[in-house]
C-alpha positions in Angstrom: -0.1 -15.8 -5.1 2.6 -16.2 -2.0 3.9 -12.9 -3.8 0.6 -11.1 -3.2 0.7 -12.1 0.1 4.2 -10.3 0.4 3.0 -7.9 -1.1 -0.1 -6.8 1.2 1.6 -7.7 4.5 4.5 -5.3 3.3 1.8 -2.8 2.4 0.0 -3.0 5.9 3.9 -2.5 7.6 4.0 0.7 5.9 0.7 2.1 6.2 0.8 1.6 9.9 3.8 2.9 10.6 2.4 6.2 8.3 -0.4 5.9 9.8 1.5 6.2 13.4 3.9 9.1 13.2 1.4 11.6 11.2 -0.2 14.3 12.6 -3.4 15.1 13.4 -6.1 13.4 15.8 -7.0 9.7 15.7 -9.7 9.8 13.0 -6.9 11.7 10.6 -4.0 8.7 11.7 -7.0 5.8 10.5 -7.1 7.2 7.4 -4.2 8.0 6.7 -2.9 4.6 7.1 -5.7 3.4 5.2 -5.1 5.6 1.9 -1.5 4.3 1.7 -2.5 0.8 2.2 -4.8 1.2 -0.5 -2.3 3.2 -3.1 0.6 1.2 -2.6 -1.7 -1.9 -3.2 -3.4 -0.1 -6.5 -0.5 1.1 -7.9 2.0 -1.9 -6.9 -1.2 -3.7 -9.1 -1.3 -1.5 -11.8 2.7 -1.3 -12.3 2.5 -5.3 -12.5 -0.5 -4.9 -15.3 1.0 -2.5 -17.3 4.7 -3.8 -17.0 2.8 -7.7 -18.0 2.8 -6.6 -21.7 6.0 -5.0 -22.0 8.0 -7.2 -24.2 11.5 -7.7 -22.2 
């Protein structure tokens, strides 16, 4: 569970940084930050689910 909290914290920091440095209006910056955060979490969870079933 602690790994998920680290993932969410890191994703939030990255999303805020990307949102701050994005060009456009304030609305565009917020939307971009939320989109990056959702993609970061979604792709990470999908990759974790796929790797769970791979035999190492």
